[in-house]
C-alpha positions in Angstrom: 112.4 20.2 161.6 111.3 22.1 159.0 110.1 25.6 159.3 108.0 26.9 156.6 107.1 29.9 155.7 102.8 29.7 154.8 101.3 32.6 153.3 97.4 33.6 153.7 95.8 35.3 151.0 91.7 36.8 151.3 90.3 38.4 148.5 87.1 39.6 148.6 85.9 38.4 144.8 87.2 35.8 142.0 88.1 38.9 139.5 90.8 40.1 142.4 94.3 39.3 141.6 95.7 37.0 144.2 99.6 36.7 143.1 99.9 40.8 143.9 99.1 40.1 147.8 102.9 38.3 148.4 104.4 38.8 145.4 108.2 38.4 145.8 107.6 36.2 148.8 109.0 32.9 148.8 106.4 30.9 150.6 106.7 26.6 150.9 102.7 26.6 151.5 99.6 29.2 150.4 95.6 29.2 151.5 93.6 31.4 149.7 90.3 32.8 150.9 87.9 33.9 148.2 85.2 35.4 150.5 84.3 39.4 151.6 85.8 40.3 154.5 82.3 40.5 156.7 81.9 37.0 156.7 83.6 35.0 159.7 83.8 31.6 158.1 86.7 31.1 156.2 87.7 27.6 155.1 91.2 27.9 154.4 92.2 30.7 157.0 91.4 27.8 159.1 92.7 24.8 157.2 95.7 27.4 157.3 95.9 26.9 161.4 95.5 23.3 161.0 98.6 23.0 159.2 101.1 25.3 160.6 103.3 23.8 163.1 106.0 25.8 165.9 108.6 27.3 164.3 106.7 28.3 161.0 105.7 32.1 160.3 102.5 32.9 158.6 102.5 35.7 156.3 99.9 38.1 155.8 99.3 40.9 153.2 97.8 43.6 155.7 95.7 43.3 159.0 92.7 43.9 157.2 92.8 40.3 155.4 93.1 38.2 158.4 90.3 39.1 160.1 87.0 41.3 160.5 87.4 43.2 163.7 89.7 43.7 166.0 88.1 41.0 168.8 88.5 38.6 165.8 91.6 39.4 164.6 93.1 39.5 168.3 91.5 35.5 168.8 93.3 34.7 165.2 96.6 36.0 166.5 96.8 34.9 169.6 95.8 31.0 168.6 98.4 31.2 165.9 100.9 32.6 168.6 100.3 29.9 171.3 101.1 27.9 168.5 104.6 28.6 168.3 103.9 30.4 164.9 105.2 34.4 163.9 102.7 36.5 162.2 104.4 38.7 159.8 102.1 41.2 158.2 103.9 43.0 155.2 101.8 46.2 154.8 102.3 47.4 158.5 105.8 45.7 158.8 104.8 44.4 162.1 105.6 40.5 163.4 104.0 39.0 166.4 105.6 35.8 168.5 105.2 33.9 171.3 107.5 36.5 172.9 104.7 39.5 174.1 106.4 42.8 172.0 104.1 46.0 173.7 104.8 48.4 171.1 103.7 45.5 168.7 100.4 44.8 170.5 99.8 48.7 170.6 100.2 49.0 167.2 98.2 46.2 166.2 95.2 47.7 168.4 95.4 50.5 166.7 95.3 49.2 163.5 92.1 46.5 164.2 90.7 49.6 165.5 91.5 52.0 162.1 90.6 48.9 160.2 87.1 48.2 161.5 86.7 52.2 161.7 86.7 52.0 157.9 84.8 49.4 157.9 82.2 51.0 159.3 82.6 54.3 157.5 82.2 52.0 154.0 78.8 50.5 155.5 77.3 54.0 156.8 77.7 55.6 153.6 76.8 52.5 151.5 73.9 53.3 153.2 73.6 57.0 153.0 74.0 56.7 148.8 71.0 53.7 149.1 68.7 55.8 151.0 69.3 58.9 148.9 68.9 56.8 145.7 65.5 55.7 147.2 64.7 59.4 147.8 65.5 60.5 144.0 63.4 57.6 142.9 65.9 55.8 141.3 65.3 52.1 140.7 67.7 49.7 142.8 68.2 45.8 142.1 68.2 44.1 138.5 66.4 46.3 136.1 62.9 45.5 135.4 61.5 42.9 132.7 60.8 44.6 129.3 57.4 43.6 128.6 57.0 44.2 125.4 60.5 42.1 124.4 58.7 39.4 126.8 55.7 39.1 124.4 58.1 39.2 121.2 59.9 35.8 123.2 56.3 34.5 123.8 55.3 35.0 120.8 58.5 33.5 119.0 58.3 30.5 121.2 54.4 29.6 119.9 55.8 30.2 116.3 57.9 27.3 117.4 61.6 28.6 117.2 63.8 27.4 120.0 64.9 28.9 122.4 68.7 29.2 120.6 66.9 30.9 117.8 65.0 33.4 120.0 68.5 34.2 121.9 69.7 35.1 118.5 67.1 37.2 117.0 66.7 39.2 120.5 70.5 39.5 120.7 70.1 37.8 124.8 71.8 34.8 126.0 69.6 31.6 126.4 69.3 32.1 130.0 67.5 35.0 129.8 65.1 34.1 126.9 64.0 31.6 129.5 63.6 34.3 132.1 61.3 35.8 129.5 59.5 33.2 128.7 58.6 32.5 132.2 58.2 36.2 133.3 54.2 36.2 134.1 53.1 32.7 133.5 
């Protein structure tokens, strides 16, 4: 039976580089999810778990790439090692197999707890920043529609100009022109 080295990569957005996470590691197969850590449903993680077989090794860049909290992390690792698959975390230099290693289990709990703590701290700082911005009267979200520009766009449209021509005249994209035309209709 051929044992494979399978990689799992998770990035939070399309703009993040997936190649960086497992660069230099020879993989037989790779699964990539583009989803934030707070979302539990990960289509390609499930496909990866379904794909791996006894004797394979699943390689993940870091513990925080695999799960959103300690409980999920434990469940995922338990599911994988029950299949006879080793789970290797590169950054933490930890490997989990069906043979229970008490030190590795302790490290998993500690690192998973720290990752969960860090996510909660980020969430709290974000909430505090939003509250502070609101208190200072700062506008949150998209900028408001420019009423003068909206009126100008409507006037140009009444004159028979095309959407593309209006966009060029006001130096905005066609979707923005449509949005300005719809505003206050």
